[in-house]
ZADO-1210 file (C-alpha; in nm, 4 decimals, padded with zeros to 6 digits):
<atoms>
<atom x="-00.1642" y="01.2183" z="17.7518" code="MET" pos="1"/>
<atom x="00.0172" y="01.0449" z="17.4657" code="THR" pos="2"/>
<atom x="-00.1151" y="01.0060" z="17.1512" code="THR" pos="3"/>
<atom x="-00.1090" y="00.7244" z="16.8576" code="ILE" pos="4"/>
<atom x="00.0435" y="01.0188" z="16.6444" code="SER" pos="5"/>
<atom x="00.3296" y="01.0787" z="16.8884" code="GLU" pos="6"/>
<atom x="00.3985" y="00.7325" z="16.9058" code="ALA" pos="7"/>
<atom x="00.4014" y="00.6755" z="16.5349" code="ILE" pos="8"/>
<atom x="00.6057" y="00.9995" z="16.4676" code="LYS" pos="9"/>
<atom x="00.8587" y="00.8844" z="16.7244" code="ALA" pos="10"/>
<atom x="00.9089" y="00.5388" z="16.5564" code="ILE" pos="11"/>
<atom x="00.8933" y="00.7025" z="16.1925" code="ASN" pos="12"/>
<atom x="00.8913" y="01.0979" z="16.1814" code="PHE" pos="13"/>
<atom x="00.8115" y="01.0709" z="15.8146" code="GLU" pos="14"/>
<atom x="00.5199" y="00.8529" z="15.8325" code="ALA" pos="15"/>
<atom x="00.2045" y="00.9629" z="15.6760" code="GLU" pos="16"/>
<atom x="-00.1281" y="00.8266" z="15.8175" code="PHE" pos="17"/>
<atom x="-00.4722" y="00.9321" z="15.9677" code="GLU" pos="18"/>
<atom x="-00.6447" y="00.7561" z="16.2308" code="TYR" pos="19"/>
<atom x="-00.9720" y="00.7863" z="16.4376" code="PHE" pos="20"/>
<atom x="-01.0758" y="00.8541" z="16.8252" code="ASN" pos="21"/>
<atom x="-00.7034" y="00.7126" z="16.9270" code="GLU" pos="22"/>
<atom x="-00.7785" y="00.3548" z="16.7708" code="ASP" pos="23"/>
<atom x="-00.4849" y="00.1371" z="16.6647" code="LEU" pos="24"/>
<atom x="-00.7171" y="-00.0430" z="16.4246" code="ASP" pos="25"/>
<atom x="-00.8171" y="00.2632" z="16.2383" code="SER" pos="26"/>
<atom x="-00.4843" y="00.3695" z="16.1279" code="ILE" pos="27"/>
<atom x="-00.4585" y="00.4168" z="15.7365" code="THR" pos="28"/>
<atom x="-00.1064" y="00.4695" z="15.5865" code="TRP" pos="29"/>
<atom x="-00.0441" y="00.6981" z="15.3199" code="PHE" pos="30"/>
<atom x="00.2040" y="00.7775" z="15.0088" code="ASN" pos="31"/>
<atom x="00.4125" y="00.4364" z="15.0700" code="ASN" pos="32"/>
<atom x="00.4470" y="00.4726" z="15.4216" code="THR" pos="33"/>
<atom x="00.5675" y="00.1261" z="15.5311" code="THR" pos="34"/>
<atom x="00.2912" y="00.0112" z="15.8203" code="PRO" pos="35"/>
<atom x="00.4043" y="00.0147" z="16.1862" code="ILE" pos="36"/>
<atom x="00.2686" y="-00.3084" z="16.3664" code="SER" pos="37"/>
<atom x="00.0028" y="-00.2214" z="16.6262" code="LYS" pos="38"/>
<atom x="00.2172" y="-00.3862" z="16.8983" code="GLU" pos="39"/>
<atom x="00.5311" y="-00.1781" z="16.8193" code="ASP" pos="40"/>
<atom x="00.2994" y="00.1533" z="16.8263" code="ILE" pos="41"/>
<atom x="00.1663" y="00.0371" z="17.1780" code="GLN" pos="42"/>
<atom x="00.4879" y="-00.0372" z="17.3044" code="THR" pos="43"/>
<atom x="00.6148" y="00.3048" z="17.2138" code="LYS" pos="44"/>
<atom x="00.2864" y="00.4464" z="17.3695" code="LEU" pos="45"/>
<atom x="00.3789" y="00.2655" z="17.6757" code="ASP" pos="46"/>
<atom x="00.7434" y="00.3876" z="17.6872" code="GLU" pos="47"/>
<atom x="00.6398" y="00.7565" z="17.5953" code="LEU" pos="48"/>
<atom x="00.3874" y="00.7485" z="17.8850" code="LYS" pos="49"/>
<atom x="00.6258" y="00.6195" z="18.1389" code="ALA" pos="50"/>
<atom x="00.8685" y="00.9117" z="18.0294" code="ASP" pos="51"/>
<atom x="00.5718" y="01.1433" z="18.0805" code="TYR" pos="52"/>
<atom x="00.4635" y="01.0136" z="18.4128" code="ASP" pos="53"/>
<atom x="00.8403" y="01.0097" z="18.5171" code="ASN" pos="54"/>
<atom x="00.8619" y="01.3605" z="18.4709" code="ASN" pos="55"/>
<atom x="00.5815" y="01.4760" z="18.6343" code="GLU" pos="56"/>
<atom x="00.7668" y="01.6241" z="18.8993" code="TYR" pos="57"/>
<atom x="00.9374" y="01.8908" z="18.6214" code="GLN" pos="58"/>
<atom x="00.5971" y="01.9935" z="18.5259" code="ARG" pos="59"/>
<atom x="00.4654" y="02.0841" z="18.8825" code="LYS" pos="60"/>
<atom x="00.8054" y="02.2650" z="18.9448" code="ARG" pos="61"/>
<atom x="00.7627" y="02.4650" z="18.6238" code="ASP" pos="62"/>
<atom x="00.4378" y="02.5692" z="18.6986" code="SER" pos="63"/>
<atom x="00.5597" y="02.6877" z="19.0678" code="GLU" pos="64"/>
<atom x="00.8549" y="02.8956" z="18.9668" code="TYR" pos="65"/>
<atom x="00.8617" y="03.2437" z="18.9717" code="PRO" pos="66"/>
<atom x="00.8723" y="03.4261" z="18.6489" code="SER" pos="67"/>
<atom x="01.2392" y="03.4676" z="18.4879" code="ILE" pos="68"/>
<atom x="01.1896" y="03.8310" z="18.5444" code="LYS" pos="69"/>
<atom x="01.1449" y="03.7991" z="18.9157" code="ASP" pos="70"/>
<atom x="01.4096" y="03.5465" z="18.9531" code="GLN" pos="71"/>
<atom x="01.6556" y="03.7821" z="18.7703" code="LEU" pos="72"/>
<atom x="01.5473" y="04.0975" z="18.9863" code="ASP" pos="73"/>
<atom x="01.5948" y="03.8891" z="19.3077" code="LYS" pos="74"/>
<atom x="01.9436" y="03.7496" z="19.1743" code="ILE" pos="75"/>
<atom x="02.0528" y="04.1221" z="19.1115" code="TYR" pos="76"/>
<atom x="01.9197" y="04.2646" z="19.4255" code="HIS" pos="77"/>
<atom x="02.0239" y="03.9742" z="19.6666" code="GLU" pos="78"/>
<atom x="02.2578" y="03.7353" z="19.5058" code="GLY" pos="79"/>
<atom x="02.2780" y="03.3730" z="19.3732" code="ILE" pos="80"/>
<atom x="02.2581" y="03.2174" z="19.7030" code="ASP" pos="81"/>
<atom x="01.9734" y="03.4171" z="19.8501" code="LYS" pos="82"/>
<atom x="01.7857" y="03.3421" z="19.4974" code="TRP" pos="83"/>
<atom x="01.8428" y="02.9645" z="19.5334" code="LYS" pos="84"/>
<atom x="01.7309" y="02.9575" z="19.9103" code="GLU" pos="85"/>
<atom x="01.3971" y="03.1736" z="19.8663" code="ASP" pos="86"/>
<atom x="01.2742" y="03.0775" z="19.5109" code="MET" pos="87"/>
<atom x="01.4363" y="02.7603" z="19.4095" code="ILE" pos="88"/>
<atom x="01.4964" y="02.5403" z="19.6950" code="LYS" pos="89"/>
<atom x="01.1262" y="02.5496" z="19.8056" code="PRO" pos="90"/>
<atom x="00.9847" y="02.4418" z="19.4807" code="VAL" pos="91"/>
<atom x="01.2548" y="02.1512" z="19.4469" code="LYS" pos="92"/>
<atom x="01.1614" y="02.0541" z="19.8166" code="ASP" pos="93"/>
<atom x="00.7948" y="02.0143" z="19.7337" code="LYS" pos="94"/>
<atom x="00.8169" y="01.8361" z="19.4294" code="HIS" pos="95"/>
<atom x="01.1408" y="01.6265" z="19.4385" code="PRO" pos="96"/>
<atom x="01.3090" y="01.4329" z="19.1696" code="LYS" pos="97"/>
<atom x="01.2294" y="01.0616" z="19.2266" code="PRO" pos="98"/>
</atoms>
């Protein structure tokens, strides 16, 4: 889930603020931070959420790939082609890039 904090920091990394319950109306700005409009924050939230959603296949792949140790062992004993065929391709086929 993308948060208001992530959106604000993506717009202004140095912003100092607080808010409650993911409510744009509850933002308080501190230490001379120039306020960011709710519209700009919402736009950034939407962009970050779309990016997160578009990369779901990567998260699914990551959880299914074997450990690096097992992958390196496969490469050492059976070679790169066998590693790709047995360990990488099945996961990529199961979770294709959109």
